C-alpha positions in Angstrom: 100.3 -94.5 -9.5 99.7 -91.4 -7.8 96.8 -88.7 -7.0 97.4 -85.1 -8.2 95.6 -82.1 -6.5 96.1 -78.7 -8.7 95.3 -75.6 -6.7 97.0 -72.6 -5.6 95.1 -71.9 -2.6 93.1 -74.7 -1.1 94.8 -77.3 1.3 95.7 -80.7 -0.5 94.1 -83.7 0.7 96.0 -86.4 2.4 97.2 -88.9 -0.1 97.5 -86.4 -2.9 100.6 -84.8 -4.6 100.1 -80.9 -4.6 100.7 -79.1 -8.0 100.4 -75.4 -7.2 100.3 -74.2 -10.7 99.8 -75.4 -14.2 103.3 -76.1 -15.2 104.1 -78.5 -12.1 100.7 -80.4 -12.8 101.8 -80.8 -16.8 105.2 -82.2 -15.4 103.5 -84.7 -13.3 101.3 -85.9 -15.7 104.3 -86.3 -18.3 106.3 -88.2 -15.8 103.9 -90.2 -13.4 100.8 -92.5 -14.0 97.9 -90.6 -12.5 95.0 -92.3 -10.8 93.0 -89.1 -9.7 93.4 -85.7 -10.7 91.5 -83.0 -9.1 91.6 -79.7 -11.2 91.2 -75.8 -10.1 90.7 -73.5 -12.9 91.9 -70.1 -11.5 95.4 -70.4 -10.6 96.4 -66.7 -9.6 96.4 -63.6 -11.3 98.0 -63.8 -14.8 99.1 -67.4 -14.3 98.0 -70.4 -16.8 94.6 -71.7 -15.7 93.4 -75.3 -15.3 92.3 -75.2 -18.9 96.0 -75.2 -20.0 96.4 -78.4 -18.2 93.4 -80.0 -19.8 94.7 -78.9 -23.2 98.0 -80.5 -22.3 96.2 -83.8 -21.2 94.3 -83.9 -24.6 97.4 -82.8 -26.7 99.7 -85.7 -25.0 97.0 -88.3 -24.7 98.2 -88.9 -21.0 94.8 -89.0 -19.5 94.4 -89.8 -15.7 92.0 -92.7 -14.7 89.3 -90.1 -12.9 89.2 -86.5 -13.2 87.3 -84.1 -10.7 86.7 -80.3 -11.4 86.8 -78.8 -8.1 86.9 -75.2 -9.3 84.6 -72.6 -8.1 84.7 -70.9 -11.7 81.6 -72.1 -13.4 82.7 -71.0 -16.9 86.2 -72.5 -16.2 84.5 -76.0 -15.3 82.4 -75.8 -18.3 85.3 -75.2 -20.5 87.4 -78.0 -18.8 84.5 -80.5 -18.8 83.5 -79.8 -22.5 87.2 -80.5 -23.7 87.5 -83.4 -21.7 84.3 -85.1 -22.3 84.6 -84.7 -26.2 88.2 -85.9 -26.3 88.7 -88.3 -23.4 88.7 -92.1 -23.7 85.8 -94.1 -23.0 87.3 -95.6 -19.7 88.2 -92.3 -18.2 85.7 -91.3 -15.3 84.9 -87.4 -15.6 83.2 -85.6 -12.7 81.7 -82.2 -13.1 82.4 -81.2 -9.6 84.9 -81.7 -6.6 85.7 -85.1 -5.0 83.1 -86.4 -2.5 84.2 -86.9 1.2 84.0 -90.7 0.6 86.6 -90.5 -2.0 88.9 -88.1 0.0 88.5 -90.5 2.9 89.3 -93.6 0.9 92.6 -92.1 -0.6 93.7 -90.8 2.8 93.0 -94.4 4.3 95.6 -95.8 2.2 98.3 -93.2 3.7 97.7 -93.7 7.3 
């Protein structure tokens, strides 16, 4: 089981696999079991957004165990949160914001 961090700009936390665009993230979702997924919304000018990834998750039913929305786009966060919260399984943990330092430290501690 892996942890995935979708972002085209921010540094990837230790212990996470970086997906720098929506297509990379969708491929990881299709091929791997994902524990923690942290999503950005804006992924570069004229590029598919994190919402495209969320639609892919809902369409395929391949839900990570935990999803964090670290985007600075308020509208994008609301859109992703709404689709996930209305379609996700009951055992999926959905966080309407970024990972806490404690979560990042915990993941990184397994990769020291």
